[in-house]
N, C-alpha and C positions, 0 to 999 in steps of 0.2 A: 412537220409535225407537231404537236402542241403536247405537254406534258399531261397527263390526267389528272395530276394533283395540282391541285390552285396554290400557288405563294401565297403564305401568310403575310397580313398586311398590320401596321399598324394605326394609332388610330387618324395619324394623321396623313395616310396614303402611302405611308413610304413603306418599303420590301422591309420584313424582318426575314433574318439570318435564322435560320435551322441550325442549331448547335446538335451535333452527334452524342448523346449520352456515353460518356466514358467509364467503365468502373475502375477503381484504384487499385493500382498492382505494385509489386514490392519489386525494386530494381534487383539483379542477381546480386551487384556488388554492395548493397545496402547496407551498413554497419548495424540495421537493426531490423527487426520484424515488424515494426510498427506500420501502422499506413500514417499514423499520424506521428510527425515528431513529439508534439507535445498532447500529454493525456491531461486534459483539465479534471479538476475535482476540488475537493473543499476540506480545508483543515480539519480535521476531529478536533481538535482543541479550542479554535477560536472559529472558524465556520467561516474563514477567508478564502478568497480563490487560490488557488495554487496550480502549478504545472510539473507534470513529471516527465523525466527524461532519462534518460539511459545512460551512463559511462562507460569508458572505457574498460572497468576493472567488472563490468557484469553489474554493477551495483546502480541504485537508483537514486537519483538526485530530485529534491523535490524544490522547485526555484517560485521565488516571486513573478507572478505574469508580466510585470511591466517593466522595462528597462530602464537604469537610474545612471544618471553621471558620475562618471568615473571618480571625479574629483569629488565626490560626496560620502563614496566607498573605502573603506581602509583595503588595502592589497591584498591580504589575507583573506578578505571576503568577496573576492571579486569572482564571479563565473563566466563562463562565456559559453555560446551554443555552436558547434560547428557541425556541418552533416548529420543534424537529428541528435548529435552527442555532446554533454553537460562535460566540459572542462574546468575543474577549481583553479583559475586561474584568471585573467585579462589576458584580452587580445591586441591591446595597445591602443585600440578605439576610444571615445572619449564616452565611451557608452557601455555599461555592463550588467551583467544580472546579478541577483543577490538569492541566499539560500534564504527559504523563509524562514527557517529557526532562527536565522538571524534578527528578524522583526516581528517574530509572533508576540502579540500579545499576552499570551497566556503561557509564554515560556518562562519556568522558573530563574530567577534570578537575573534577569536582564534587567539593566540600571539604563540610564540616559549616558550618552555617550558624545564625543562633539564629533561626531562625524557625521552629522547633518542626519542621522538615521533616526533620531527621535520624534521628528514630526510624521513620519510616515509610520511610526510604531503608536504614534497617538491616533492617527486617520483608520489605522487597522481596529485598535480596541474600542474608536466609535461605531466603526460599524457591527464589530461585534454585537455589542452592545445593542442598537438596533435590530439585530438580527434575533434576537435573543428576545426584546422586547415584543416583538410583532408577530413571534411563534416559528417562525421560518427556521431557527437553529438551537438543539438543545445540549449543552457539553456533554459529551460522553463520559459515562460514569468509569469507566475503564482507564481514562487518560489521567484521571485522580487517583487512582488506586484501586485494586480490586479489593472487594470485599473478602477478607480470608472467614468465610461463615461456614461449618458442617453442611448448611442447607443448599450453598450456592459454592458450590469446589469446583465446577467445569469451568477451567479459565474462558474469558471472552477472544484474548490473542495467546494461544499455546506456543509452545516453543516446539519447533518438529528438527528433527535431526537426520537428514538425508546427505548422502556421499558425504559422511562423517563432517558435515559442517551442520551448525546450530544455527535456525532461524528463527524468525520471530513472525507469527501468522499475524496479519490482520483481523481474520476472521476465526471462528472456531473450526476445525477440522472439516467437521462435517456439512459447512455450508462453504467452502472454498470452491469458487465457480471456476470454470474453462473460460480462457481469456481469447481463446480463436474466433476466426469470424467464420458463420452460417453462410449457405447458398444464397440467402435472404438478406445477406449484407447486414446482420444483427449478432449480437454476441453469444455465443452455445450457453444456453440454459443448465448445461449436465454439469454436476460436480465431481469432483477430483474422486470422491469416496463414494462411487457409484454402487448398485449391488450388483455382486457378481466379480469387483475388481479387488486387488490383494491390498489388504489392510495393514497397517502400521501397529503397534502397540507401545501403550503408557510403559513406563517404566520410568524409576527412580536413579539419578545418574548424579557424580556432584558439579553443583553450582558453578564451574568452569567453562569459561571459552575456548581456553588453548592453553596448550602445556607451558607450565612457566608461569602461570598468572595466580595471584593469590586466594582462596577459595574465600567465598563470603560469609558470614557467620551462620546463614541457613544450613549450610555445607550441602545440601541436597535438594535437589529440585526433579518436578514433574515431566517432563517432554514426551513428546509422541516421537516414537523411533522406528524411523523406515529403513536403517540400513543392513535387515536381513532381506530385504526385498531384492530383486533381480535389480541388474545395474540398469536396464533397458526403464523398468518400472519406477527408479528411482529420477532418471532424468526424465519421466512424465512429468513426475510431481513436482522436479524443479524448473520444467519448460510452462506448470500450469496449465497442462491441458488436458482434457479426458481422453480415455480410451479410443474412441473414434476418431479424433483428430491428433492422438501421437503419430500416427504414421503417417499422417496426411502433413507432408513438410511445406506442400507448398499454401496451405490455409495459411491467411495474416493472422496478425493477434490485432484484436480491437482495445484491447488496454493493458497492460503492463504487469507482469509479476508481482503480486502485493509480498514477497519475501524480504525481509529486514533482515541482515547479519546480527546475530544475537549479542549482546554486550552484557553481562551479568551487572556491571555497575552503572550503565546507564537504562538498562531495562529492568531494574532491581524490584519496581512495584507490578511486574507480571509473570514474577518468581512462586509457584506454587510449591509445597513443599507434599501434598498429598496426591494419591492417585485419583484423577476423577470418576473412575470406575470401580471405586471402594464405597462399599455401604456402610454407614456406622450402626453397628444395632445395639438397645439399650442392654446395659448391664443385666443380667439376670438378679432378681429382687429389688431394682430399680425401679420407682413409678412412675408414670409419665408425667409430663410436666404441667398439663392442663390439671392431675389432680392434687389437693394437699395432702401435705403428709399426714400420718396417722399422729395421734397424741401416745 
């Protein structure tokens, strides 16, 4: 008997092996829910390539995509990746990883050091200038500090409080997207704050991250509070999944949750003192700005 299907051949006549397509799956003992251990992205401050990894403490680590000789990197700046998780220490090998913040050309207060990283930082700065000149990258205004104006009071990176922990979001609350994978192997387009879903509320709170920390001069800040929602709903926000994928635990993640632990000293440029849903009305008897004053 002969097979009804004709085997494929290459241009030189040799047989071509047929590889069966396999879908990506997550192992049951995997420490992360990501289909890929490294999530490629670009730095919002300089535009260079970065890789996001999950840490053991459920936080995210932003690493430089290339390995560096361990002799050129100080011991306190060495990272290594094991089983898809990033560890802030060296593994004894002659190569290591480094956090992108240590070599980012847009980082404030970074000076040249004898550790051999100045050449890498200079190369990244040249690449940033090349991206800006070609129009492929535009520095984000939110990284240099938001404009505290009455017309633009809605924060681009709001502070969200859930499970009694404060996080700095990567985008406005209405634009936070689900990170789960759909059946078409693409990222879910649904938003966390979908119509019909339980919403949080904007409130003013002291600008302190944890008990015992000194308050900033602003004293109060606006944050999006979710602590009044049910525990399961707060877990859905923490996992950054929509209502449809919150119960589907078997669905993998195509991106990392973009929550960054909030620190008022490091993220002081993202502190807003006004509620974004409050509209200022002109005072009674005051003239519009477009009209000149009376004599």
